[in-house]
C-alpha positions in Angstrom: 18.2 18.0 0.4 18.7 20.4 3.2 22.2 20.8 4.6 20.9 20.0 8.1 21.7 16.3 7.6 24.6 16.7 5.2 27.5 16.2 7.7 28.2 13.2 9.8 31.2 12.2 12.0 33.3 9.1 12.0 35.9 9.0 14.8 36.1 12.8 15.0 36.3 13.3 11.2 33.6 15.2 9.3 32.2 13.4 6.3 29.9 15.2 3.9 27.0 13.4 2.3 24.0 14.2 0.1 20.8 12.4 -0.7 20.8 11.4 -4.4 18.8 8.9 -6.3 17.0 7.7 -3.2 20.2 6.9 -1.3 23.1 8.5 0.5 26.2 9.5 -1.4 29.4 10.3 0.6 32.4 12.5 -0.3 35.2 10.1 -1.2 37.9 12.6 -0.3 36.4 13.0 3.2 36.3 9.2 3.6 39.9 8.9 2.5 40.9 11.5 5.0 39.0 9.7 7.8 40.7 6.4 6.9 44.2 7.5 6.3 44.7 10.8 8.2 46.5 12.0 5.1 47.4 15.7 5.1 46.6 15.6 1.3 43.5 13.4 0.9 42.8 14.7 -2.6 46.2 13.7 -3.9 45.8 10.3 -2.1 42.4 9.7 -3.8 43.9 10.8 -7.1 46.6 8.1 -6.9 44.0 5.5 -5.9 41.9 6.4 -8.9 44.9 6.3 -11.2 46.1 2.9 -9.9 42.8 1.1 -9.4 40.7 2.5 -12.3 42.9 4.1 -14.9 45.6 1.4 -15.1 43.1 -1.5 -14.8 40.7 0.3 -17.2 37.8 -0.1 -14.8 34.7 2.1 -15.1 34.3 4.8 -12.4 32.1 3.8 -9.5 31.6 7.4 -8.2 29.7 10.4 -9.5 30.3 14.1 -9.1 27.8 15.9 -7.0 27.8 19.4 -5.5 28.8 19.5 -1.9 29.4 22.5 0.3 33.0 23.3 1.0 34.6 25.1 4.0 34.2 28.4 2.2 30.4 28.0 2.1 30.3 27.5 -1.7 29.2 24.3 -3.5 31.6 22.4 -5.7 31.5 19.3 -7.9 32.9 16.5 -5.6 33.6 12.8 -6.2 30.9 11.0 -4.3 30.0 7.3 -3.9 27.1 5.4 -2.5 27.5 2.7 0.3 28.1 -0.2 -2.1 30.7 1.7 -4.1 32.5 3.0 -1.0 32.9 -0.6 0.2 34.8 -1.3 -3.1 36.9 1.9 -2.8 37.8 1.0 0.8 39.4 -2.2 -0.4 42.0 -0.1 -2.2 42.9 1.9 0.9 45.1 0.1 3.4 43.9 1.2 6.8 43.3 -0.3 10.3 40.1 1.8 10.3 38.7 0.0 7.3 36.6 -2.6 9.2 35.2 -0.2 11.8 34.4 2.2 9.0 32.5 -0.5 7.1 30.4 -1.3 10.2 29.7 2.4 10.8 28.8 3.0 7.1 26.4 0.0 7.1 24.7 1.4 10.3 24.4 4.9 8.8 22.7 3.6 5.7 20.3 1.3 7.6 19.3 4.1 9.9 18.3 6.3 6.9 16.1 3.5 5.6 14.4 3.3 9.0 13.9 7.0 9.1 12.2 7.1 5.7 9.8 4.4 6.9 9.2 6.1 10.2 10.1 9.9 10.2 9.7 10.1 14.0 12.8 8.0 14.4 14.8 10.8 12.7 13.6 13.4 15.2 14.3 11.0 18.1 17.8 10.4 17.0 18.4 14.1 16.4 17.3 14.9 19.9 19.6 12.2 21.4 22.6 13.6 19.5 22.0 17.2 20.6 21.4 16.0 24.2 24.7 14.1 24.1 26.4 17.3 22.9 25.1 19.2 26.0 22.3 21.3 24.4 19.3 22.2 26.6 15.9 20.7 26.1 14.4 24.1 25.2 17.1 24.7 22.6 16.6 21.3 21.1 12.9 21.9 20.7 13.5 25.2 18.9 16.1 23.5 16.7 13.8 20.7 15.7 10.9 23.1 15.0 13.2 25.2 12.9 14.1 22.2 10.7 10.4 21.5 10.2 9.8 25.1 9.2 12.8 25.1 6.8 11.5 21.9 5.2 8.0 23.4 4.6 9.7 26.4 3.0 11.9 24.4 0.7 8.9 22.2 -0.3 7.1 25.3 -1.4 10.1 26.5 -3.4 10.3 23.1 -5.1 6.6 23.1 -6.0 6.9 26.6 -7.5 9.9 26.0 -9.9 12.9 26.5 -7.7 15.1 23.6 -8.6 18.9 24.2 -8.5 21.1 24.2 -5.4 22.4 27.7 -6.4 18.8 29.1 -6.4 18.1 27.6 -2.9 21.4 29.0 -1.6 20.6 32.5 -3.0 17.0 32.5 -1.6 18.3 31.4 1.8 21.0 34.1 1.7 18.3 36.8 0.9 16.2 35.8 3.9 19.3 35.7 6.2 20.6 39.1 4.9 17.2 40.7 5.5 16.7 39.1 8.9 20.2 39.5 10.4 22.1 41.8 8.0 24.4 38.9 7.1 24.3 36.1 4.6 24.9 32.6 6.0 28.5 32.7 4.8 29.1 36.1 6.5 27.3 34.8 9.6 29.6 31.8 9.9 32.6 34.0 9.6 31.1 36.2 12.3 30.9 33.2 14.6 34.3 31.8 13.6 32.8 28.7 12.0 34.0 26.8 8.9 32.3 23.5 8.0 30.1 23.5 11.1 26.3 23.9 10.7 25.5 27.6 11.4 22.1 26.9 13.1 23.7 24.4 15.5 25.7 27.4 16.9 22.8 29.9 17.2 21.3 30.9 20.5 17.6 30.9 21.3 16.8 34.3 19.8 18.8 33.7 16.7 16.9 30.5 16.1 13.6 32.2 16.7 14.3 35.0 14.2 15.6 32.4 11.7 12.3 30.6 12.0 10.3 33.8 11.8 11.9 34.9 8.5 11.4 31.5 6.9 7.9 31.0 8.2 6.7 34.4 7.0 8.4 33.7 3.6 6.4 30.5 3.4 3.1 32.3 4.2 3.7 35.1 1.7 4.7 32.5 -1.0 1.4 30.6 -0.4 -0.9 33.6 0.0 0.3 35.2 -3.3 0.7 31.8 -5.1 4.2 32.9 -6.1 5.4 31.0 -9.2 8.9 30.9 -10.7 12.2 32.0 -9.2 11.6 35.8 -9.5 8.3 35.8 -7.6 9.5 33.4 -5.0 12.6 35.6 -4.4 10.4 38.6 -3.8 8.4 36.7 -1.2 11.7 35.5 0.5 13.1 39.1 0.7 9.8 40.4 2.2 9.6 37.5 4.7 13.2 38.3 5.8 12.4 42.0 6.1 9.5 41.2 8.5 11.9 39.2 10.7 14.6 41.9 10.4 12.2 44.6 11.6 11.2 42.4 14.5 14.8 41.8 15.3 15.6 45.5 15.3 12.6 46.3 17.6 13.8 43.5 20.0 17.3 45.0 20.0 15.9 48.4 21.0 14.0 46.9 23.9 16.9 44.7 25.1 19.6 47.3 24.5 21.9 44.7 22.8 22.3 42.9 19.5 20.4 39.7 18.9 23.2 38.3 16.8 26.1 36.9 18.8 29.6 35.7 17.9 29.2 33.0 20.6 28.8 29.4 19.4 28.6 25.9 20.8 32.1 24.7 19.9 33.9 22.8 22.6 36.6 24.8 24.5 39.6 23.1 22.8 38.0 23.9 19.4 37.4 27.5 20.4 41.0 27.9 21.6 42.3 26.5 18.4 40.2 28.8 16.3 41.3 31.8 18.3 45.0 30.8 17.8 44.4 30.4 14.1 42.9 33.9 13.9 45.8 35.4 15.8 48.2 34.0 13.3 46.5 35.7 10.4 
């Protein structure tokens, strides 16, 4: 699935998730960190696995799925669905366990509702962005951008693009041609790590992102591109169209369209600046 919905927050802690086998799977390490505040959640999870499953000779109740890491790359990560997470939580002593269970049940139920009625997903999305202080105009562009992105990835899927790596490369090609930066480079430019890049774009950045992806979709359809190589060619050309439009806009405005500004809260911005100054 698209990374747009791949990150959720429990009491200030980011938890990665992915849609697999018609249900949500969550990063176990992220859940462990949220429950325990451990500085080494991977080691903590390793001990839980060793104690609860290796010693008792129980079958693993998690699977390894590729999730995006803070460096922008995808790695095999221990993930569990809602039912399995409830069992894992029993092995983690934490005062947050009960609140987390209630939150987890709510997250799963909302997804079922959204599948039955997709309009609910957009409504909830708008409410979340409004609560974060985004303007109504920005939210409408963001929501429209998600629709355009979904249409593009649907076309890719129909035409033989299947792996996450291929999706990531195609997305990077469009971004590079549009902005002169891959998504990983763009996040670095904005001082972001795990945060969603498009949630930190301004109006013009969102507009040119949409243009590159929409034109790529149209070229793909018009030429009936089949297979990764042909789809990649369409993606590069779609990105170039948006890139040329961006350059013309920059000439008229006398300034770059791309901006290092983002929507992080002031304390987060201050912390990131302090981290940069230490390097």
